[in-house]
C-alpha positions in Angstrom: -119.1 5.2 45.7 -119.4 3.7 49.1 -120.9 5.8 51.8 -118.9 6.7 54.8 -118.6 9.2 57.7 -119.1 12.8 57.0 -115.8 14.6 56.4 -114.4 17.0 59.0 -114.2 19.8 56.5 -117.8 19.9 55.4 -118.2 23.4 56.9 -115.3 24.6 54.8 -117.1 24.2 51.5 -119.0 27.3 50.3 -122.3 26.8 48.5 -122.2 26.7 44.7 -123.4 30.2 43.7 -126.5 30.5 41.5 -126.2 32.0 38.1 -126.8 35.8 37.8 -130.6 36.4 37.7 -131.4 32.9 39.0 -131.1 33.6 42.8 -133.9 31.9 44.7 -135.3 30.2 41.6 -133.4 26.9 42.0 -132.9 26.3 45.7 -131.1 23.1 46.5 -132.5 20.9 49.2 -129.9 18.4 50.5 -132.6 16.1 51.8 -134.1 15.8 48.4 -132.3 13.4 46.0 -131.9 14.2 42.4 -133.6 10.9 41.5 -136.8 12.1 43.3 -136.8 15.3 41.3 -136.2 13.7 37.9 -138.7 10.9 37.9 -139.2 8.1 35.4 -142.0 8.4 32.8 -145.4 7.5 34.2 -146.9 4.2 33.4 -149.9 4.3 31.0 -153.2 4.7 32.8 -156.4 3.2 31.2 -159.5 5.2 31.9 -162.5 3.1 33.1 -165.1 2.9 30.4 -168.0 3.6 32.8 -166.4 7.0 33.7 -166.1 8.2 30.2 -168.6 11.0 29.6 -169.5 12.8 26.4 -167.5 15.9 25.7 -167.7 18.5 23.0 -166.2 17.5 19.7 -162.9 19.2 20.2 -162.4 17.5 23.6 -163.6 14.1 22.4 -160.5 13.8 20.3 -158.3 13.5 23.3 -156.8 10.0 23.8 -158.3 7.8 26.5 -154.7 6.7 27.5 -152.4 9.2 29.1 -148.9 8.9 27.7 -145.8 11.0 28.5 -144.6 13.3 25.7 -141.8 11.8 23.7 -139.5 14.9 23.9 -139.8 15.0 27.7 -138.9 11.3 28.0 -135.9 11.9 25.7 -134.7 14.8 27.9 -134.9 12.6 31.0 -132.9 9.7 29.7 -130.2 11.8 28.0 -129.4 14.2 30.8 -126.1 16.1 30.3 -124.3 18.9 32.0 -124.7 22.3 30.4 -122.6 25.5 30.5 -123.1 28.7 28.7 -120.3 30.8 27.3 -120.1 34.3 28.7 -120.7 37.0 26.2 -117.8 39.3 25.9 -118.5 42.9 27.0 -116.3 45.9 26.7 -114.8 48.1 24.1 -111.3 49.1 23.1 -108.3 47.1 21.9 -107.3 43.6 23.1 -103.7 43.9 24.3 -103.3 40.3 25.2 -105.4 37.1 25.1 -104.6 33.7 26.5 -106.1 30.7 28.1 -105.8 29.5 31.7 -106.4 25.9 32.9 -107.1 25.0 36.5 -108.0 21.4 37.4 -108.9 20.7 33.8 -111.3 23.7 33.6 -110.4 26.1 30.7 -111.2 29.8 30.7 -110.1 32.7 28.5 -108.4 35.9 29.6 -108.3 39.2 27.8 -106.4 42.3 28.7 -108.3 45.3 27.2 -107.6 48.9 26.8 -110.2 51.6 26.3 -110.8 55.2 27.3 -111.2 54.3 31.0 -107.9 52.4 31.1 -106.7 48.8 31.0 -108.9 46.0 32.4 -108.4 42.3 33.2 -111.3 40.2 31.9 -111.8 36.6 32.8 -114.5 34.8 30.8 -115.8 31.9 32.9 -118.6 29.8 31.4 -121.9 29.9 33.3 -123.3 26.6 34.6 -127.0 26.1 33.9 -129.4 25.9 36.9 -130.3 22.2 36.5 -126.6 21.3 36.2 -125.9 23.2 39.4 -128.4 21.1 41.2 -126.6 17.9 40.1 -123.2 19.4 41.1 -124.6 20.1 44.6 -125.7 16.5 44.8 -122.3 15.2 43.7 -120.6 17.5 46.1 -122.6 16.2 49.1 -122.0 12.6 48.1 -118.3 13.3 47.9 -118.2 14.9 51.3 -120.3 12.1 52.9 -118.1 9.4 51.4 -114.7 10.8 52.3 -112.9 11.7 55.5 -110.0 14.1 55.0 -107.5 15.0 57.8 -106.2 18.5 58.3 -102.7 17.3 57.4 -104.0 16.2 54.0 -105.3 19.7 53.4 -102.1 21.5 54.5 -99.3 19.2 53.1 -98.7 20.1 49.4 -97.8 16.5 48.5 -100.8 15.0 50.3 -103.1 17.7 49.1 -102.4 16.8 45.5 -103.2 13.2 46.2 -106.5 14.0 47.9 -107.4 16.4 45.0 -106.8 13.6 42.4 -108.9 11.2 44.4 -111.7 13.7 44.6 -111.5 14.5 40.9 -111.6 10.8 40.0 -114.6 10.2 42.2 -116.4 13.4 41.0 -115.9 12.4 37.4 -117.3 8.9 38.1 -120.4 10.4 39.7 -120.8 12.9 37.0 -120.8 10.2 34.4 -123.5 8.3 36.3 -125.8 11.3 36.8 -125.1 13.2 33.6 -123.9 10.5 31.2 -124.3 12.4 28.0 -122.1 15.4 29.0 -119.5 16.4 26.5 -115.8 15.9 27.5 -114.9 19.6 27.7 -118.0 20.4 29.7 -117.3 17.5 32.0 -113.7 18.7 32.6 -115.1 22.2 33.4 -117.7 20.9 35.9 -115.2 18.6 37.7 -112.7 21.5 37.9 -115.4 23.8 39.3 -116.3 21.2 42.0 -112.6 21.0 43.0 -112.3 24.8 43.2 -115.4 25.1 45.4 -114.6 22.1 47.6 -110.8 22.4 48.0 -110.0 25.9 46.8 -111.3 29.5 46.7 -113.8 29.2 43.8 -113.2 31.4 40.8 -110.3 33.1 42.5 -108.3 29.9 41.7 -108.1 31.1 38.0 -106.5 34.3 39.1 -104.0 32.4 41.3 -103.1 30.2 38.3 -102.2 33.2 36.1 -98.4 33.5 36.1 -98.6 37.1 35.0 -100.2 38.2 38.3 -98.3 39.2 41.4 -101.1 40.3 43.7 -104.8 39.6 43.9 -107.1 41.8 46.1 -110.7 41.2 47.0 -111.5 44.7 48.4 -115.1 43.9 49.4 -118.3 42.5 48.0 -119.2 46.0 46.7 -116.1 46.3 44.4 -114.6 44.1 41.6 -111.4 42.2 42.4 -108.2 44.0 41.5 -105.0 42.4 40.4 -101.4 43.5 39.9 -100.2 42.5 36.4 -96.5 42.3 36.0 -96.6 44.3 32.7 -99.4 46.7 33.3 -99.6 47.3 37.1 -102.9 47.4 39.0 -105.9 46.4 36.9 -109.6 46.2 37.6 -111.2 42.8 36.8 -114.7 41.8 35.8 -114.9 39.3 38.7 -116.7 40.1 42.0 -117.3 38.1 45.2 -121.1 38.7 45.5 -121.5 38.5 49.3 -119.5 39.6 52.3 -120.3 36.3 54.0 -118.4 34.5 51.2 -115.3 36.6 51.8 -115.5 35.7 55.5 -116.0 32.1 54.6 -112.8 32.1 52.4 -110.9 33.7 55.2 -112.1 31.1 57.7 -111.2 28.3 55.3 -107.6 29.6 55.0 -107.3 30.2 58.7 -108.5 26.8 59.8 -106.1 25.0 57.4 -103.1 26.7 59.0 -104.4 26.3 62.6 -105.4 29.9 63.0 -108.7 31.8 63.4 -110.1 35.1 62.2 -113.1 36.6 64.1 -114.6 40.0 64.9 -112.5 40.0 68.1 -109.4 38.9 66.1 -110.0 40.4 62.7 -106.5 40.1 61.2 -105.0 37.1 59.5 -101.6 36.4 57.9 -101.3 32.9 56.5 -100.2 30.8 53.5 -102.1 28.7 51.0 -101.0 25.2 50.1 -99.4 26.6 47.0 -97.2 28.8 49.1 -99.0 32.1 48.3 -99.2 34.5 51.2 -102.7 35.6 52.3 -103.7 38.6 54.4 -107.3 39.1 55.5 -108.9 42.0 57.4 -112.6 41.9 58.5 -115.2 44.6 58.9 -115.3 46.9 60.8 -111.5 47.2 61.0 -111.8 47.7 57.2 -114.7 50.2 57.1 -115.5 49.3 53.5 -116.1 45.6 54.2 -114.1 42.4 54.4 -110.9 42.2 52.3 -108.4 39.5 51.3 -105.0 40.2 49.7 -103.1 37.3 48.1 -99.4 37.8 47.2 -98.4 35.0 44.8 -95.4 32.8 45.2 -93.4 32.6 42.0 -93.9 29.3 40.2 -91.4 30.1 37.5 -88.8 32.3 39.2 -86.5 34.6 37.3 -83.1 33.1 36.7 -79.7 34.8 35.9 -80.4 34.2 32.2 -83.7 36.2 32.6 -81.8 38.9 34.4 -79.3 39.4 31.6 -82.0 39.1 28.9 -84.1 41.7 30.7 -81.1 44.0 31.1 -81.4 43.9 34.9 -77.7 43.1 34.9 -75.0 42.5 32.3 -72.7 39.5 31.7 -69.8 41.1 33.5 -71.7 41.5 36.8 -73.3 38.1 36.5 -69.9 36.4 36.1 -68.4 38.5 38.9 -71.2 37.4 41.3 -70.8 33.8 40.2 -67.1 34.1 41.1 -67.9 35.7 44.5 -70.5 33.0 45.4 -68.4 30.1 44.2 -65.6 31.1 46.5 -67.7 31.9 49.5 -67.7 35.7 49.5 -70.5 37.5 51.5 -73.0 39.4 49.3 -75.6 41.9 50.5 -78.4 43.0 48.2 -80.1 46.3 48.9 -82.8 48.4 47.3 -86.2 50.0 47.8 -89.6 48.2 48.0 -90.4 46.3 44.9 -86.9 46.8 43.4 -86.4 43.1 42.9 -84.0 42.3 45.8 -85.3 38.9 46.6 -85.8 38.0 42.9 -82.1 38.8 42.2 -81.0 37.0 45.3 -82.9 33.9 44.2 -81.4 34.1 40.7 -77.8 34.0 42.2 -78.4 31.0 44.4 -77.7 28.3 41.7 -74.1 29.5 41.7 -73.5 27.8 45.0 -71.6 24.4 44.7 -73.8 21.4 45.3 -71.7 19.9 48.0 -72.4 22.7 50.5 -75.3 22.9 52.9 -77.6 26.0 52.6 -79.9 27.2 55.3 -82.4 29.9 54.3 -84.5 31.9 56.8 -87.5 33.9 55.7 -90.7 35.4 57.2 -92.5 34.4 54.0 -91.3 31.6 51.8 -90.1 33.3 48.6 -86.9 31.6 47.7 -86.9 28.7 45.2 -83.7 26.9 44.6 -82.9 24.1 42.1 -83.2 20.5 43.2 -79.5 19.7 43.0 -78.7 22.0 45.9 -78.4 20.8 49.5 -81.0 23.2 50.9 -83.0 23.5 54.1 -85.6 26.3 54.0 -86.8 27.6 57.3 -89.7 30.1 57.9 -90.9 32.0 60.9 -94.2 31.3 62.7 -96.5 33.8 64.4 -98.0 33.0 67.8 -101.4 31.3 68.1 -104.4 33.1 69.6 -103.2 32.3 73.1 -99.8 34.0 72.3 -97.9 30.7 72.2 -95.8 28.9 69.6 -94.0 31.9 68.0 -90.8 31.1 66.2 -88.9 34.4 65.3 -86.3 35.0 62.7 -83.7 35.5 65.5 -84.7 32.0 66.9 -84.1 30.4 63.5 -80.9 32.4 62.9 -79.4 31.3 66.2 -80.6 27.7 65.6 -79.2 27.6 62.1 -75.6 28.0 63.4 -76.1 24.7 65.1 -77.1 23.0 61.9 -73.5 23.0 60.4 -74.4 25.4 57.5 -71.9 26.3 54.8 -74.2 29.1 53.5 -76.8 31.1 55.3 -79.4 33.0 53.4 -81.5 35.6 55.4 -84.6 36.9 53.6 -84.3 40.4 55.0 -82.2 42.1 57.8 -84.6 44.1 60.0 -83.5 44.1 63.6 -80.4 44.8 65.6 -80.1 41.3 67.2 -80.6 39.6 63.8 -77.9 41.8 62.2 -75.4 41.1 65.0 -75.9 37.3 64.7 -75.6 37.5 61.0 -72.3 39.5 61.0 -70.9 37.2 63.7 -71.7 34.3 61.4 -69.7 36.1 58.6 -66.7 36.5 60.9 -66.9 32.9 62.0 -66.4 31.6 58.5 -70.0 31.2 57.2 -70.8 32.6 53.8 -73.9 34.9 54.1 -76.4 36.4 51.7 -79.2 38.8 52.7 -81.2 41.8 51.7 -81.7 45.2 53.3 -83.7 48.3 52.5 -81.4 51.1 51.1 -81.3 53.1 47.9 -77.5 53.3 47.3 -74.3 51.7 48.4 -73.3 54.6 50.7 -76.8 54.6 52.1 -76.5 50.8 52.8 -73.5 51.4 55.0 -75.3 54.3 56.8 -78.4 52.1 57.3 -76.3 49.3 58.8 -74.4 51.4 61.3 -77.4 53.4 62.5 -80.6 52.5 64.3 -82.4 50.2 64.2 -79.6 47.8 63.0 -76.7 49.4 64.9 -73.9 47.2 63.4 -70.4 48.3 64.6 -68.6 49.9 61.7 -65.5 47.7 62.1 -67.7 44.6 61.3 -68.8 45.9 57.9 -65.6 44.9 56.1 -67.1 41.3 56.3 -69.3 42.3 53.3 -67.4 41.6 50.1 -70.0 42.9 47.6 -73.1 45.1 47.8 -75.6 44.9 44.9 -78.0 47.9 44.8 -81.3 47.2 43.0 -83.4 50.0 41.4 -87.0 50.2 40.0 -87.7 52.7 37.3 -91.0 54.1 38.4 -91.9 55.5 35.0 -91.1 52.5 32.8 -91.7 49.8 35.5 -88.4 48.1 34.9 -85.8 46.8 37.4 -82.1 47.3 37.1 -78.9 47.0 39.1 -78.1 50.6 40.1 -74.7 50.0 41.7 -72.3 47.1 42.4 -69.9 48.1 45.2 -67.3 46.6 47.5 -67.0 47.7 51.1 -63.6 49.2 52.0 -62.3 49.4 55.6 -61.1 52.8 56.8 -60.3 54.4 60.2 -63.8 55.8 60.7 -65.4 52.4 59.8 -66.1 51.6 56.1 -66.9 53.2 52.8 -68.4 52.0 49.5 -66.2 51.7 46.4 -68.6 51.6 43.4 -67.4 49.2 40.7 -70.4 49.4 38.3 -73.2 51.9 38.0 -76.3 52.4 35.9 -76.6 55.3 33.5 -80.3 55.7 33.6 -80.9 57.8 30.4 -78.9 55.3 28.3 -80.3 52.3 30.3 -76.8 50.9 30.4 -74.6 49.5 33.2 -71.0 50.6 32.9 -67.8 50.2 34.9 -67.2 53.0 37.3 -64.0 52.3 39.2 -61.4 49.5 39.7 -61.5 47.1 42.6 -59.3 47.8 45.6 -60.0 44.6 47.6 -62.3 42.1 45.9 -59.8 40.4 43.6 -57.2 40.5 46.3 -59.7 38.6 48.6 -60.3 36.1 45.9 -56.6 35.6 45.3 -55.9 35.2 49.0 -58.7 32.7 49.6 -58.0 30.6 46.4 -54.3 31.0 45.6 -55.3 32.1 42.1 -53.2 34.8 40.3 -54.9 37.8 38.8 -54.5 36.3 35.3 -56.2 33.1 36.4 -59.0 35.1 38.0 -59.6 37.0 34.7 -59.5 33.7 32.7 -62.1 32.2 35.1 -64.3 35.3 34.7 -64.1 35.0 30.9 -65.0 31.3 31.0 -68.0 32.1 33.1 -69.1 34.8 30.7 -68.8 32.3 27.8 -71.0 29.8 29.7 -73.7 32.4 30.4 -73.6 33.6 26.8 -74.1 30.0 25.6 -77.1 29.6 28.0 -78.7 32.8 26.6 -78.2 31.8 22.9 -79.7 28.3 23.5 -82.6 29.7 25.6 -81.6 27.6 28.6 -83.4 29.7 31.2 -85.6 27.6 33.6 -84.5 27.1 37.2 -83.9 23.4 36.9 -82.0 23.7 33.5 -79.7 26.3 35.1 -79.3 24.0 38.0 -78.2 21.1 35.8 -75.6 23.3 34.1 -74.2 24.6 37.4 -74.2 21.0 38.8 -72.2 19.8 35.8 -69.8 22.8 36.1 -68.8 21.8 39.6 -68.7 18.1 39.0 -67.3 17.8 35.5 -66.2 21.2 34.3 -64.2 19.8 31.3 -67.3 18.0 29.9 -69.4 21.2 30.2 -66.8 23.4 28.5 -66.4 20.8 25.8 -70.1 20.6 25.2 -70.3 24.4 25.0 -67.4 24.6 22.6 -69.0 22.1 20.3 -72.4 23.7 20.9 -73.8 20.2 21.8 -76.6 20.7 24.4 -77.5 17.0 24.1 -74.3 16.2 26.1 -75.8 18.2 29.0 -79.5 17.6 28.7 -80.6 14.1 27.8 -84.1 15.3 26.9 -82.8 18.2 24.7 -84.1 16.7 21.5 -87.5 16.3 23.0 -87.5 19.8 24.3 -86.7 21.3 20.9 -89.3 19.1 19.2 -91.9 20.4 21.7 -90.9 24.0 21.1 -91.5 23.5 17.4 -94.9 21.7 18.0 -96.0 24.4 20.4 -95.1 27.2 18.1 -98.2 28.9 16.9 -98.8 31.4 14.0 -98.6 35.0 15.0 -101.8 36.3 16.6 -103.0 32.9 18.0 -103.8 32.3 21.6 -101.3 30.4 23.7 -101.7 28.7 27.1 -100.7 31.0 29.8 -97.1 30.9 31.2 -94.0 33.1 30.9 -92.8 31.2 27.8 -96.2 30.2 26.3 -97.9 33.6 26.0 -98.2 35.7 22.9 -99.4 39.2 22.4 -102.2 39.4 19.9 -101.0 41.0 16.7 -102.6 44.3 15.9 
């Protein structure tokens, strides 16, 4: 590799940690080249005859010529990278077991249950001390030979390119310095380099696990904790060994988003390149030490098919919401913290026709829409350390009205001015979708008309449907608690609950008949009540077909919705004939891959929502 100027991000890269028990034994000196430490075998040296003296018999047998030992020479010329598998510790039953892959590095994950509870165990191979020295040399050469701009580190598309370039260069150097390294070990070493140079070290494996929602580094004194979708908060076997390293991770994240975190400014709220949200708090504000909290951005979001399969909603409600969104009705989703408001909002967005412009506004980027939609996502920005550059949600909301939107999606309604602008947008012909904190349909109305939102009661009739989400705290499941329409009355507005959840039966049932929703649909579309019911039935049939054929990914749902709006007859014909190939050109390949990837019961699958299997007991 050609040498070049030192990169601007050298200070961002933390030192490769020594192995447990090896601290201080294998210090790496950047000024000392590996070639100087691993020298070639010495040339034979002939002793001068005149200097030969008589020795005792045992010593006289020693050869006059000094030669290097053959095994040592073999070791020099066949250098290879070495890693050691971590011995599994812990008792109890293995609940789940799967593999994670990050930048080509493979690690195994186990969820164990014993008397103390459920734990999350990550088994990362240990790199031998000599191999760590070579990795340090390779890392320094990569840094010296490459200059990376801040834009390349913050733009996701550019970041993937710079990572690929680094991986290719690292692999080339590794082959030169450790030519006899096995392929799987080589992949692991290259992946480790990438994680340390461009990521957050071993934490990258946790970020890659799709089963995790939150990752918390409480301090260097405590193990990392994670929030597992199925089991809740779990203790891990991973620890960040030094407080300085937690500070270093915080600084890396801060610099890449143009912020800073110091003792004088000890709070940080930022995003990783992956979209994950990061919050950091330094000591002494956190009296236990430095802490980092990572809220993961969904890589594979729940779709409406997942919602029906999980019994979050039923087919009737899904079809009704599809009808409402297709014909530009305003929908408000309410619920408590962690009830699934944003997830359900995201699942409904593919129902929007592709020829309409969508503007979404969020504090934190959480929405993920299919590619076929005409979507412009906007996010707020906090001020810089000098107090300048802030972009508030109100700023974006007002600005969005000048962008000719057909649909406006507001992540969450929090303040009075935001609420007023949003309701004015509803009354000026924009279709609006948003969320708000409230535990029932009547409480939603009460929350809107009282502080801090203070929406005039006569404006609430602009809301066509209100979906109320609910989280069962005992079972950890999320459900639609109520689906209501908002009726106007003299005192303002009231909720007419159309569907409600019967908790002890875990069933959503019809509660009352609609008094205005179907009339609004009929008035806006010219459809008769019979035509509306036929349309609902057709939508239910499409959703049923999607469920039976396991068409559940965001882009697959997007293709079906796109075809529905562009060639409805073709879609209905394909469904009637049960011919997915008419919709998905790669359907045969998909089914073939499903068969090839199907493993016998009890085997380990690569981690993802679809490729994960509980170990058979």
